[in-house]
Steps between C-alpha positions, in 0.01 A plus 500: 500500500621165632695300246374146471748214517585339169537159665247242372226385734544136401814332374448193287725222624603175347291225662722261693305182441132593472416521134236724345453681830557871512306716743557751779504237774741274316724801445457624856830658617512283813470181295745618233756617758473171686579308182797729434628443855475124452688522171775701673529239778531227237762697311701536823492123549291505819183333370369309205159613371246224442145513372262356754369232264852354482496456878148375566201349326149629562237254611136540590318176567181449694534273801361149464440465874138438610293786644529354850882507496647764734809672359705812570348789304698802380313811389609857434381619839728248675822651362719742696610759242822588683650151513285278276408277796155349539268428786412132468132414479340159435167465322300226331539504122122531463504817711794663324297677231723582205821422692537150361826527305742237630850589614781325686800575719790688343275651232476877465160670481517828304192723520367593160256755644643833612866390487602830663384343829799263466307195619753236401499190722730201537284203602673386821668159532252390767220500240485191281190604310283810517240695306533864406317786333465489125655847493842346571738374233644173633871497410699176515879520478659340194859608571618311808828694504311806623399455867125545535531725808731738316271502194201583720676800654599619154139486379413718799791741442476852364656378173197285419242718678604806297440303181180315585300779663491701177376217277149398618197588291149580614359779713297349783712189559824543300661168414834385366494285187694173502707614201605812690588292806705261288709787363592657834876534538646333809858566618691189610814559705812347348639442848347160577626498859309820575186356340528187714556707814194714427289193422602336829387812687165495320436135581594555866261794516213304343554203730502729804193694386273212399592280794343766722154418364527150639614650828205740504257209466679311777508815712123542479443141613752547783325825590162327536661210684683721751175676585310171502272668247338275237519570128203707383201281414423467130218710358168313519249482218267751664581834339422739784338535837365800689634670808301444815546856620651828375794468739628208292616760251841655574382828350310769685235491227311175448594314185329201348605338174600150385875569494513658843312214664655228288516188721873457439530787744186555698380153601826310504818704515370737765378212715836326475682811613260557790531139611877532495480826699279345766776263604743581780783749440379603156328807372370637174529872438441753226788615284437863595581415863854406394557822306600844621227762528356565153762255377283331236429744221568605143748785512545687176797737494506836332750479215723804461698379200393213269861425399670476838677225694236355734329180377120513496334159503175419328287186489725335240801533730347286775545149359443282807854362474704815548461863398568579135705816442373566149330818619496875464764698689383833639586767754276530804500663841697245704368643827150373429368193676435358153866400468522125547667361810701181506272198571186673373267240347344596165172362363371574150148635545367594155407322180342176383753218529765721658369546854638307794869469405723547803866595545719643774717808449838411650731769361657790692427767243219748431216373283132579457188337358215623286142502629422138407708325767407453863793545739503307827736649758525271801589576859868456583420203727334307217714278278412605141607168351251309716221724370636461146497121535136505606398742225641254245296213648169368369314640801606856416448457125138400555442797725651741248289353221174563686598865552510587130234750395417685181420439134630575148853398588527758780509238774621640833610365837462771760738566788231467767414151374866396499532630855220267609666185370510224761849384594588210730761639736648247744634616835790258455771728356706197388229409247497857367877513480528161325238595240652844444850359456373257236325778308800730524726223370276456196496876433877515536548212253286681245708816543825302475396342172423842351837633613673207328317582175593865537868405536475275191360791298778726625760243392352504151508880500864496613590254222357727229690797634821296546511577873606266777233392741661442839387437855532872570182548293286266708422752776334743262293213359360395839149601402211372291432841345569473125737739329320798347566396138349154558160643577244506224429835339135513410 
């Protein structure tokens, strides 16, 4: 007979600050051990523990701007979980739905829904005023001695994550109460010089990252200008028109529906491209003609071990502004063609609202995708960054939109449709090279900003462990892949 352990299943602990709260989640070992670790760091004179409500005040006010006002809009889906960065979007207040809470630069947005996703955002300095989802707590600093960039990283750190992710209530959409948020314990380094150094790194990273969005907009205009290609004509009032013949459809089977023959593509965009192609020394080709044989497909690897070392990307990992590494790590047969090659272009191809995001894989390491991402593997003579620049343009976005098919949330974009996308491809290699260099510069800046944030996090980690952080450590940090313990355990 096996002797059962006499250790108790639950140990009742003294609540740190939350009163009248005693339950399994509150007493979760990860949360309790995190609090103990913080107390030990404070006892050793490394940090001072502060409750969050002594550092910030919580505000939630509806914007007073008129419905016609166009403002930056921050929603949950815009947040990169690895680094807390956002993809800037601008919408009219009247079209923002429930995302009408006002926020400003240097305010921290803390997600109250599913805090284990670690969606904590510092509103960048380039934004004077914005609107955000009502699921964010808007946190305004009230202690100016604590640099806001440092505080933001701390609210994203494992110390806060390990507390907050065990406190939400609710089953379908678990949320964090404001009282629970207010009582989160935040470690503040006593070494003010280190805090300032970390904050400077954060601000440099944010400036580098968000300045790229202005460059992307300028790049698209320069792209159209270099090709002498006009901006896509605005959508007319007429909702749809019909094809004149079956060959107007890029598919082998004839398709007729309002979305597919929406005039933003069929009557206007396609004519503009054909007019451009009819001029001297210019041609328009299909994307599949730039790819290797069978080079546009969804390749799903066979997983040998679900807890291995090869990253496997899903739809959430393709953000449109750099690949997110918050993914599963598996073991797979690295001899398969499904292993990603450097400069493969990835397009999300499944799901309502998630299709059509595009990134380039530019790492020299094995990685795979699940079955919901289309991989575009180009011929060696084709510059991938030129194709990437076009795929981010309005012409490509409208083509991708018309390719969506399906219902009940299972929207799909199929590989054969993507292969038939029309791409203006000038014979002047200088135009291609100039466009590609601009796109590569933008991608590089995004990667650089993430590396700077990674180094800032490592400096914090070194401070807690009383280790020196020297230049000899920089080589091993020359990557945007987060450390294993920064990823979110779901």
